[in-house]
FIKOLZA-1660 file (N, C-alpha, C; in steps of 0.1 Angstrom, whole numbers, plus 5000, padded with zeros to 4 digits):
% residues 207
   i   px   py   pz ch aa at
   1 8231 3949 8528  A  M  N
   1 8219 3956 8527  A  M CA
   1 8208 3946 8522  A  M  C
   2 8196 3947 8528  A  N  N
   2 8185 3939 8523  A  N CA
   2 8176 3947 8513  A  N  C
   3 8168 3940 8505  A  Y  N
   3 8160 3946 8495  A  Y CA
   3 8150 3956 8500  A  Y  C
   4 8144 3953 8511  A  L  N
   4 8134 3963 8516  A  L CA
   4 8140 3976 8519  A  L  C
   5 8152 3977 8524  A  N  N
   5 8158 3990 8527  A  N CA
   5 8162 3997 8514  A  N  C
   6 8166 3989 8504  A  F  N
   6 8170 3994 8491  A  F CA
   6 8157 4000 8484  A  F  C
   7 8146 3993 8485  A  Q  N
   7 8134 3997 8479  A  Q CA
   7 8128 4010 8486  A  Q  C
   8 8130 4010 8499  A  K  N
   8 8125 4022 8507  A  K CA
   8 8133 4034 8503  A  K  C
   9 8146 4033 8500  A  Q  N
   9 8154 4044 8496  A  Q CA
   9 8152 4049 8482  A  Q  C
  10 8150 4040 8473  A  F  N
  10 8149 4043 8458  A  F CA
  10 8136 4040 8451  A  F  C
  11 8127 4035 8459  A  G  N
  11 8114 4031 8453  A  G CA
  11 8105 4042 8447  A  G  C
  12 8108 4054 8452  A  G  N
  12 8100 4066 8448  A  G CA
  12 8105 4072 8435  A  G  C
  13 8116 4066 8429  A  F  N
  13 8121 4072 8417  A  F CA
  13 8118 4063 8405  A  F  C
  14 8115 4070 8393  A  P  N
  14 8112 4062 8381  A  P CA
  14 8123 4053 8376  A  P  C
  15 8136 4057 8380  A  L  N
  15 8147 4050 8375  A  L CA
  15 8158 4049 8386  A  L  C
  16 8164 4037 8388  A  V  N
  16 8175 4035 8397  A  V CA
  16 8188 4037 8390  A  V  C
  17 8195 4048 8393  A  D  N
  17 8208 4051 8387  A  D CA
  17 8219 4046 8397  A  D  C
  18 8228 4037 8393  A  M  N
  18 8238 4032 8402  A  M CA
  18 8247 4043 8407  A  M  C
  19 8249 4054 8400  A  R  N
  19 8257 4065 8406  A  R CA
  19 8250 4070 8419  A  R  C
  20 8237 4071 8419  A  D  N
  20 8230 4075 8431  A  D CA
  20 8231 4065 8442  A  D  C
  21 8230 4052 8438  A  V  N
  21 8231 4042 8448  A  V CA
  21 8245 4043 8455  A  V  C
  22 8256 4044 8448  A  F  N
  22 8269 4045 8454  A  F CA
  22 8271 4058 8462  A  F  C
  23 8264 4068 8458  A  T  N
  23 8264 4081 8465  A  T CA
  23 8258 4079 8479  A  T  C
  24 8247 4073 8479  A  V  N
  24 8240 4071 8492  A  V CA
  24 8246 4060 8500  A  V  C
  25 8250 4049 8494  A  F  N
  25 8257 4037 8500  A  F CA
  25 8270 4034 8494  A  F  C
  26 8281 4041 8498  A  P  N
  26 8294 4040 8492  A  P CA
  26 8299 4025 8492  A  P  C
  27 8295 4017 8502  A  K  N
  27 8300 4004 8503  A  K CA
  27 8290 3993 8498  A  K  C
  28 8281 3998 8490  A  F  N
  28 8270 3989 8484  A  F CA
  28 8276 3977 8476  A  F  C
  29 8272 3965 8479  A  D  N
  29 8277 3953 8472  A  D CA
  29 8269 3952 8459  A  D  C
  30 8275 3954 8448  A  R  N
  30 8268 3953 8435  A  R CA
  30 8262 3940 8432  A  R  C
  31 8267 3929 8438  A  R  N
  31 8262 3916 8436  A  R CA
  31 8247 3915 8440  A  R  C
  32 8243 3924 8449  A  R  N
  32 8229 3924 8453  A  R CA
  32 8220 3928 8441  A  R  C
  33 8224 3936 8432  A  I  N
  33 8216 3940 8420  A  I CA
  33 8214 3927 8412  A  I  C
  34 8224 3919 8409  A  S  N
  34 8222 3907 8401  A  S CA
  34 8213 3897 8409  A  S  C
  35 8214 3897 8422  A  E  N
  35 8206 3888 8430  A  E CA
  35 8191 3892 8429  A  E  C
  36 8188 3905 8430  A  W  N
  36 8175 3910 8429  A  W CA
  36 8169 3910 8415  A  W  C
  37 8178 3911 8405  A  Q  N
  37 8173 3908 8391  A  Q CA
  37 8168 3894 8390  A  Q  C
  38 8176 3885 8395  A  G  N
  38 8173 3870 8394  A  G CA
  38 8160 3867 8401  A  G  C
  39 8157 3874 8411  A  K  N
  39 8144 3872 8419  A  K CA
  39 8132 3880 8412  A  K  C
  40 8135 3887 8402  A  G  N
  40 8125 3895 8395  A  G CA
  40 8121 3908 8402  A  G  C
  41 8129 3913 8411  A  Y  N
  41 8126 3925 8418  A  Y CA
  41 8130 3937 8409  A  Y  C
  42 8141 3936 8402  A  L  N
  42 8146 3947 8394  A  L CA
  42 8147 3943 8379  A  L  C
  43 8145 3952 8370  A  K  N
  43 8148 3950 8356  A  K CA
  43 8158 3960 8351  A  K  C
  44 8167 3954 8343  A  K  N
  44 8178 3963 8337  A  K CA
  44 8173 3970 8325  A  K  C
  45 8176 3983 8324  A  I  N
  45 8172 3991 8313  A  I CA
  45 8184 3993 8304  A  I  C
  46 8195 3997 8310  A  A  N
  46 8208 3999 8303  A  A CA
  46 8219 3997 8313  A  A  C
  47 8231 3998 8309  A  S  N
  47 8242 3997 8318  A  S CA
  47 8241 4007 8330  A  S  C
  48 8240 4002 8342  A  N  N
  48 8240 4010 8354  A  N CA
  48 8226 4017 8357  A  N  C
  49 8216 4012 8349  A  F  N
  49 8202 4018 8351  A  F CA
  49 8192 4006 8352  A  F  C
  50 8183 4008 8362  A  Y  N
  50 8174 3997 8365  A  Y CA
  50 8160 4003 8369  A  Y  C
  51 8150 3996 8368  A  I  N
  51 8137 4000 8374  A  I CA
  51 8132 3989 8383  A  I  C
  52 8123 3992 8392  A  F  N
  52 8116 3982 8400  A  F CA
  52 8106 3975 8391  A  F  C
  53 8106 3962 8392  A  A  N
  53 8097 3954 8383  A  A CA
  53 8082 3956 8385  A  A  C
  54 8078 3960 8397  A  D  N
  54 8064 3962 8400  A  D CA
  54 8060 3977 8398  A  D  C
  55 8069 3985 8393  A  Q  N
  55 8065 3999 8391  A  Q CA
  55 8057 4001 8378  A  Q  C
  56 8045 4007 8380  A  P  N
  56 8037 4010 8368  A  P CA
  56 8044 4021 8359  A  P  C
  57 8044 4019 8346  A  L  N
  57 8051 4028 8337  A  L CA
  57 8040 4035 8328  A  L  C
  58 8042 4048 8326  A  D  N
  58 8034 4055 8317  A  D CA
  58 8043 4063 8307  A  D  C
  59 8037 4070 8298  A  E  N
  59 8045 4076 8287  A  E CA
  59 8055 4086 8293  A  E  C
  60 8051 4094 8303  A  R  N
  60 8060 4104 8308  A  R CA
  60 8072 4098 8316  A  R  C
  61 8070 4086 8323  A  K  N
  61 8081 4079 8329  A  K CA
  61 8091 4074 8319  A  K  C
  62 8085 4069 8308  A  L  N
  62 8094 4064 8297  A  L CA
  62 8102 4076 8291  A  L  C
  63 8097 4088 8290  A  F  N
  63 8104 4099 8285  A  F CA
  63 8115 4103 8295  A  F  C
  64 8112 4102 8308  A  F  N
  64 8122 4105 8318  A  F CA
  64 8134 4095 8317  A  F  C
  65 8130 4083 8316  A  I  N
  65 8140 4072 8314  A  I CA
  65 8149 4074 8302  A  I  C
  66 8142 4078 8291  A  A  N
  66 8149 4080 8278  A  A CA
  66 8160 4091 8280  A  A  C
  67 8156 4102 8287  A  N  N
  67 8166 4113 8289  A  N CA
  67 8178 4108 8297  A  N  C
  68 8176 4100 8307  A  K  N
  68 8186 4096 8317  A  K CA
  68 8196 4086 8312  A  K  C
  69 8191 4076 8304  A  I  N
  69 8200 4065 8301  A  I CA
  69 8210 4069 8289  A  I  C
  70 8207 4080 8283  A  H  N
  70 8216 4085 8272  A  H CA
  70 8217 4100 8272  A  H  C
  71 8227 4105 8279  A  E  N
  71 8228 4120 8281  A  E CA
  71 8240 4125 8273  A  E  C
  72 8238 4137 8267  A  P  N
  72 8226 4145 8267  A  P CA
  72 8217 4141 8256  A  P  C
  73 8204 4142 8259  A  S  N
  73 8194 4139 8248  A  S CA
  73 8181 4145 8253  A  S  C
  74 8172 4146 8243  A  Y  N
  74 8158 4151 8246  A  Y CA
  74 8149 4143 8237  A  Y  C
  75 8137 4141 8241  A  V  N
  75 8127 4134 8233  A  V CA
  75 8123 4142 8221  A  V  C
  76 8122 4137 8209  A  S  N
  76 8119 4144 8197  A  S CA
  76 8113 4135 8186  A  S  C
  77 8114 4140 8174  A  L  N
  77 8110 4132 8162  A  L CA
  77 8095 4128 8163  A  L  C
  78 8092 4116 8159  A  E  N
  78 8078 4111 8159  A  E CA
  78 8072 4111 8173  A  E  C
  79 8080 4108 8183  A  T  N
  79 8075 4107 8196  A  T CA
  79 8070 4121 8201  A  T  C
  80 8078 4131 8198  A  A  N
  80 8074 4144 8202  A  A CA
  80 8063 4149 8193  A  A  C
  81 8063 4146 8180  A  L  N
  81 8052 4150 8171  A  L CA
  81 8039 4144 8176  A  L  C
  82 8039 4131 8181  A  S  N
  82 8027 4125 8186  A  S CA
  82 8023 4132 8199  A  S  C
  83 8032 4134 8208  A  Y  N
  83 8030 4141 8221  A  Y CA
  83 8023 4154 8219  A  Y  C
  84 8027 4162 8209  A  H  N
  84 8022 4175 8206  A  H CA
  84 8009 4175 8197  A  H  C
  85 8004 4163 8194  A  G  N
  85 7992 4162 8186  A  G CA
  85 7994 4165 8171  A  G  C
  86 8006 4164 8166  A  L  N
  86 8009 4167 8152  A  L CA
  86 8006 4155 8143  A  L  C
  87 8008 4143 8148  A  I  N
  87 8005 4131 8140  A  I CA
  87 7995 4123 8147  A  I  C
  88 7986 4116 8139  A  P  N
  88 7975 4109 8146  A  P CA
  88 7979 4096 8153  A  P  C
  89 7989 4089 8148  A  E  N
  89 7992 4076 8154  A  E CA
  89 8002 4077 8166  A  E  C
  90 8000 4067 8175  A  G  N
  90 8009 4066 8186  A  G CA
  90 8023 4060 8181  A  G  C
  91 8033 4063 8189  A  V  N
  91 8047 4058 8185  A  V CA
  91 8051 4048 8196  A  V  C
  92 8055 4036 8192  A  F  N
  92 8058 4026 8201  A  F CA
  92 8072 4026 8206  A  F  C
  93 8081 4032 8199  A  S  N
  93 8095 4034 8203  A  S CA
  93 8096 4048 8208  A  S  C
  94 8105 4050 8218  A  I  N
  94 8107 4064 8223  A  I CA
  94 8119 4069 8215  A  I  C
  95 8116 4080 8207  A  L  N
  95 8127 4085 8198  A  L CA
  95 8132 4098 8204  A  L  C
  96 8145 4100 8204  A  S  N
  96 8152 4111 8209  A  S CA
  96 8163 4116 8200  A  S  C
  97 8168 4128 8202  A  V  N
  97 8180 4132 8195  A  V CA
  97 8191 4135 8206  A  V  C
  98 8203 4134 8201  A  S  N
  98 8215 4135 8210  A  S CA
  98 8227 4140 8202  A  S  C
  99 8236 4146 8209  A  T  N
  99 8249 4149 8202  A  T CA
  99 8259 4137 8202  A  T  C
 100 8255 4127 8209  A  L  N
 100 8263 4114 8209  A  L CA
 100 8259 4106 8197  A  L  C
 101 8266 4095 8195  A  K  N
 101 8264 4086 8184  A  K CA
 101 8249 4080 8184  A  K  C
 102 8245 4077 8172  A  T  N
 102 8232 4070 8171  A  T CA
 102 8232 4057 8179  A  T  C
 103 8221 4054 8186  A  R  N
 103 8221 4043 8195  A  R CA
 103 8207 4037 8197  A  R  C
 104 8205 4025 8199  A  T  N
 104 8192 4019 8202  A  T CA
 104 8194 4011 8215  A  T  C
 105 8185 4013 8225  A  V  N
 105 8185 4006 8237  A  V CA
 105 8172 3998 8238  A  V  C
 106 8173 3985 8239  A  S  N
 106 8161 3977 8239  A  S CA
 106 8159 3971 8253  A  S  C
 107 8147 3972 8259  A  A  N
 107 8144 3968 8272  A  A CA
 107 8130 3961 8272  A  A  C
 108 8129 3951 8281  A  H  N
 108 8116 3944 8282  A  H CA
 108 8110 3949 8295  A  H  C
 109 8100 3957 8293  A  L  N
 109 8094 3964 8305  A  L CA
 109 8079 3960 8306  A  L  C
 110 8076 3955 8318  A  N  N
 110 8062 3951 8321  A  N CA
 110 8056 3942 8310  A  N  C
 111 8063 3932 8305  A  A  N
 111 8059 3923 8295  A  A CA
 111 8058 3929 8281  A  A  C
 112 8063 3941 8280  A  V  N
 112 8063 3948 8267  A  V CA
 112 8077 3952 8263  A  V  C
 113 8081 3949 8250  A  A  N
 113 8094 3953 8245  A  A CA
 113 8094 3968 8242  A  A  C
 114 8103 3975 8248  A  T  N
 114 8104 3989 8245  A  T CA
 114 8117 3993 8240  A  T  C
 115 8117 4000 8229  A  N  N
 115 8130 4005 8223  A  N CA
 115 8132 4020 8225  A  N  C
 116 8143 4024 8230  A  F  N
 116 8147 4038 8231  A  F CA
 116 8157 4040 8219  A  F  C
 117 8153 4049 8210  A  L  N
 117 8161 4052 8198  A  L CA
 117 8167 4066 8199  A  L  C
 118 8180 4067 8197  A  Y  N
 118 8186 4080 8197  A  Y CA
 118 8193 4083 8184  A  Y  C
 119 8190 4095 8178  A  K  N
 119 8195 4099 8165  A  K CA
 119 8205 4110 8168  A  K  C
 120 8216 4110 8161  A  K  N
 120 8226 4120 8163  A  K CA
 120 8224 4133 8155  A  K  C
 121 8225 4144 8162  A  V  N
 121 8225 4157 8155  A  V CA
 121 8237 4165 8159  A  V  C
 122 8242 4174 8150  A  K  N
 122 8253 4182 8154  A  K CA
 122 8250 4191 8165  A  K  C
 123 8261 4195 8173  A  K  N
 123 8259 4203 8185  A  K CA
 123 8251 4216 8182  A  K  C
 124 8253 4222 8170  A  E  N
 124 8246 4234 8167  A  E CA
 124 8231 4233 8166  A  E  C
 125 8226 4220 8165  A  L  N
 125 8212 4218 8163  A  L CA
 125 8206 4212 8176  A  L  C
 126 8214 4212 8187  A  F  N
 126 8209 4206 8200  A  F CA
 126 8203 4218 8208  A  F  C
 127 8191 4222 8204  A  F  N
 127 8184 4233 8211  A  F CA
 127 8169 4231 8208  A  F  C
 128 8161 4240 8214  A  G  N
 128 8147 4239 8211  A  G CA
 128 8139 4229 8218  A  G  C
 129 8143 4227 8231  A  Y  N
 129 8135 4217 8239  A  Y CA
 129 8132 4224 8252  A  Y  C
 130 8122 4218 8259  A  S  N
 130 8117 4224 8272  A  S CA
 130 8117 4213 8282  A  S  C
 131 8116 4218 8295  A  L  N
 131 8115 4209 8306  A  L CA
 131 8100 4207 8309  A  L  C
 132 8095 4195 8308  A  A  N
 132 8081 4192 8311  A  A CA
 132 8080 4185 8324  A  A  C
 133 8071 4190 8332  A  K  N
 133 8070 4184 8346  A  K CA
 133 8059 4173 8346  A  K  C
 134 8062 4162 8353  A  A  N
 134 8052 4151 8355  A  A CA
 134 8054 4147 8370  A  A  C
 135 8044 4151 8378  A  K  N
 135 8045 4148 8392  A  K CA
 135 8058 4151 8399  A  K  C
 136 8065 4142 8404  A  E  N
 136 8078 4145 8411  A  E CA
 136 8090 4145 8402  A  E  C
 137 8089 4143 8389  A  Y  N
 137 8100 4143 8381  A  Y CA
 137 8097 4151 8368  A  Y  C
 138 8108 4154 8360  A  S  N
 138 8106 4161 8348  A  S CA
 138 8114 4155 8337  A  S  C
 139 8111 4159 8324  A  F  N
 139 8118 4153 8313  A  F CA
 139 8119 4164 8302  A  F  C
 140 8129 4162 8294  A  L  N
 140 8132 4172 8283  A  L CA
 140 8125 4167 8270  A  L  C
 141 8118 4175 8264  A  I  N
 141 8111 4172 8251  A  I CA
 141 8112 4183 8241  A  I  C
 142 8113 4180 8229  A  A  N
 142 8114 4191 8219  A  A CA
 142 8101 4199 8218  A  A  C
 143 8103 4212 8216  A  D  N
 143 8091 4221 8213  A  D CA
 143 8085 4216 8200  A  D  C
 144 8072 4219 8197  A  P  N
 144 8066 4214 8185  A  P CA
 144 8074 4219 8172  A  P  C
 145 8079 4231 8173  A  E  N
 145 8087 4236 8161  A  E CA
 145 8100 4228 8159  A  E  C
 146 8106 4225 8170  A  K  N
 146 8119 4218 8169  A  K CA
 146 8117 4204 8166  A  K  C
 147 8106 4198 8170  A  A  N
 147 8103 4184 8167  A  A CA
 147 8102 4183 8151  A  A  C
 148 8095 4193 8145  A  I  N
 148 8094 4193 8131  A  I CA
 148 8107 4194 8124  A  I  C
 149 8116 4204 8129  A  L  N
 149 8129 4206 8123  A  L CA
 149 8138 4194 8125  A  L  C
 150 8138 4188 8136  A  D  N
 150 8146 4176 8138  A  D CA
 150 8142 4165 8129  A  D  C
 151 8129 4163 8127  A  F  N
 151 8123 4153 8118  A  F CA
 151 8127 4155 8104  A  F  C
 152 8126 4167 8099  A  L  N
 152 8130 4171 8086  A  L CA
 152 8145 4170 8083  A  L  C
 153 8152 4173 8093  A  Y  N
 153 8167 4173 8092  A  Y CA
 153 8172 4159 8090  A  Y  C
 154 8166 4149 8098  A  L  N
 154 8170 4135 8097  A  L CA
 154 8164 4127 8086  A  L  C
 155 8153 4132 8080  A  R  N
 155 8146 4125 8070  A  R CA
 155 8150 4131 8056  A  R  C
 156 8162 4126 8051  A  E  N
 156 8166 4131 8038  A  E CA
 156 8158 4127 8027  A  E  C
 157 8149 4116 8029  A  D  N
 157 8141 4111 8018  A  D CA
 157 8129 4120 8016  A  D  C
 158 8126 4129 8025  A  L  N
 158 8114 4138 8023  A  L CA
 158 8118 4150 8014  A  L  C
 159 8113 4150 8002  A  K  N
 159 8118 4161 7993  A  K CA
 159 8106 4168 7985  A  K  C
 160 8096 4161 7983  A  T  N
 160 8085 4166 7974  A  T CA
 160 8072 4169 7982  A  T  C
 161 8063 4177 7976  A  A  N
 161 8051 4180 7983  A  A CA
 161 8043 4167 7986  A  A  C
 162 8043 4157 7977  A  D  N
 162 8037 4144 7980  A  D CA
 162 8043 4138 7993  A  D  C
 163 8056 4138 7994  A  D  N
 163 8062 4133 8006  A  D CA
 163 8057 4139 8018  A  D  C
 164 8055 4152 8018  A  F  N
 164 8050 4159 8030  A  F CA
 164 8035 4156 8033  A  F  C
 165 8028 4155 8022  A  R  N
 165 8013 4151 8024  A  R CA
 165 8012 4138 8031  A  R  C
 166 8021 4129 8028  A  E  N
 166 8020 4115 8034  A  E CA
 166 8023 4115 8049  A  E  C
 167 8029 4126 8054  A  M  N
 167 8031 4127 8068  A  M CA
 167 8018 4128 8076  A  M  C
 168 8007 4133 8070  A  R  N
 168 7994 4134 8076  A  R CA
 168 7995 4142 8089  A  R  C
 169 8001 4153 8088  A  L  N
 169 8002 4162 8100  A  L CA
 169 7988 4169 8103  A  L  C
 170 7985 4171 8115  A  N  N
 170 7973 4178 8119  A  N CA
 170 7973 4192 8113  A  N  C
 171 7964 4195 8103  A  R  N
 171 7965 4207 8095  A  R CA
 171 7964 4220 8104  A  R  C
 172 7955 4220 8114  A  E  N
 172 7952 4231 8122  A  E CA
 172 7965 4235 8130  A  E  C
 173 7971 4224 8136  A  I  N
 173 7982 4227 8145  A  I CA
 173 7995 4231 8137  A  I  C
 174 7997 4224 8126  A  I  N
 174 8009 4226 8118  A  I CA
 174 8009 4240 8112  A  I  C
 175 7997 4245 8108  A  K  N
 175 7996 4259 8102  A  K CA
 175 8000 4269 8112  A  K  C
 176 7996 4267 8125  A  K  N
 176 8000 4277 8135  A  K CA
 176 8015 4276 8138  A  K  C
 177 8020 4264 8138  A  I  N
 177 8035 4263 8141  A  I CA
 177 8043 4269 8130  A  I  C
 178 8039 4267 8117  A  L  N
 178 8047 4272 8106  A  L CA
 178 8047 4287 8106  A  L  C
 179 8037 4293 8111  A  K  N
 179 8036 4308 8111  A  K CA
 179 8042 4314 8124  A  K  C
 180 8046 4306 8134  A  S  N
 180 8050 4311 8147  A  S CA
 180 8063 4318 8146  A  S  C
 181 8065 4327 8155  A  Q  N
 181 8078 4334 8156  A  Q CA
 181 8089 4325 8161  A  Q  C
 182 8085 4315 8169  A  K  N
 182 8095 4305 8173  A  K CA
 182 8101 4297 8162  A  K  C
 183 8092 4293 8152  A  M  N
 183 8097 4286 8140  A  M CA
 183 8107 4295 8133  A  M  C
 184 8104 4307 8131  A  A  N
 184 8113 4316 8124  A  A CA
 184 8126 4317 8131  A  A  C
 185 8125 4318 8144  A  K  N
 185 8137 4319 8152  A  K CA
 185 8146 4307 8151  A  K  C
 186 8139 4295 8152  A  Y  N
 186 8147 4283 8152  A  Y CA
 186 8153 4280 8138  A  Y  C
 187 8146 4284 8127  A  L  N
 187 8152 4283 8114  A  L CA
 187 8164 4292 8113  A  L  C
 188 8164 4304 8119  A  T  N
 188 8176 4313 8118  A  T CA
 188 8187 4306 8126  A  T  C
 189 8185 4301 8137  A  I  N
 189 8195 4294 8145  A  I CA
 189 8201 4282 8138  A  I  C
 190 8192 4274 8132  A  A  N
 190 8197 4262 8125  A  A CA
 190 8205 4266 8113  A  A  C
 191 8202 4277 8106  A  N  N
 191 8210 4282 8095  A  N CA
 191 8213 4271 8085  A  N  C
 192 8202 4265 8080  A  S  N
 192 8203 4254 8070  A  S CA
 192 8194 4257 8059  A  S  C
 193 8199 4258 8047  A  W  N
 193 8191 4261 8035  A  W CA
 193 8182 4249 8032  A  W  C
 194 8187 4237 8035  A  Q  N
 194 8178 4225 8033  A  Q CA
 194 8166 4225 8041  A  Q  C
 195 8167 4229 8054  A  L  N
 195 8156 4230 8063  A  L CA
 195 8146 4241 8058  A  L  C
 196 8152 4252 8054  A  K  N
 196 8143 4263 8050  A  K CA
 196 8135 4259 8038  A  K  C
 197 8142 4252 8029  A  K  N
 197 8135 4247 8017  A  K CA
 197 8123 4237 8020  A  K  C
 198 8126 4228 8029  A  K  N
 198 8116 4219 8033  A  K CA
 198 8104 4226 8041  A  K  C
 199 8107 4235 8049  A  I  N
 199 8097 4243 8056  A  I CA
 199 8088 4250 8046  A  I  C
 200 8094 4256 8036  A  N  N
 200 8086 4263 8025  A  N CA
 200 8077 4254 8018  A  N  C
 201 8082 4241 8015  A  I  N
 201 8073 4231 8009  A  I CA
 201 8061 4228 8018  A  I  C
 202 8064 4226 8031  A  L  N
 202 8054 4223 8041  A  L CA
 202 8043 4234 8041  A  L  C
 203 8048 4247 8041  A  R  N
 203 8039 4258 8041  A  R CA
 203 8030 4258 8029  A  R  C
 204 8035 4254 8018  A  R  N
 204 8026 4254 8006  A  R CA
 204 8016 4242 8007  A  R  C
 205 8021 4231 8012  A  V  N
 205 8012 4219 8013  A  V CA
 205 8001 4222 8023  A  V  C
 206 8004 4229 8034  A  Y  N
 206 7994 4231 8045  A  Y CA
 206 7989 4245 8045  A  Y  C
 207 7989 4252 8034  A  A  N
 207 7985 4266 8033  A  A CA
 207 7970 4267 8036  A  A  C
% end
């Protein structure tokens, strides 16, 4: 197989998954991947996952990639907080949660080093995410309420009102989230007194 045929088949996708390659071309010679990497046509993201080097990347494509290279997972924590407008600063790493072990995947994309970070949560807490659509592909990202709960769950150092003030959350948005029925529902599902305690502190801070 030549590169042009390969690009024609898979060039429309944000990510090349080798499982898809072998589904379409069962006799595909994997040595071609190494050859095309050497020529700068492809870049490796993780084992069995590649992107086309000339492909423009935006935030939503990176979220899609984050979902695919470590399954099951969904984008959450500071990345989702930024996406939903809860924190003012951008986040340079793509942070997700997963039921699998904590993991970091580092890739050099379009001359920029990108880290995909995955934090482990127990299976009972793997909920509260939605499918967001971006053109021809979709990605899983935490609802605002769940992004807050995931963040509080994994940040054991956050204990006092001063700790929560330093988060610099958007006051208008967080007040609505803390009062929402969805937050109450998610707290019930999580069934964690530690999370309930932290949410109560947040409510006092952002009253």
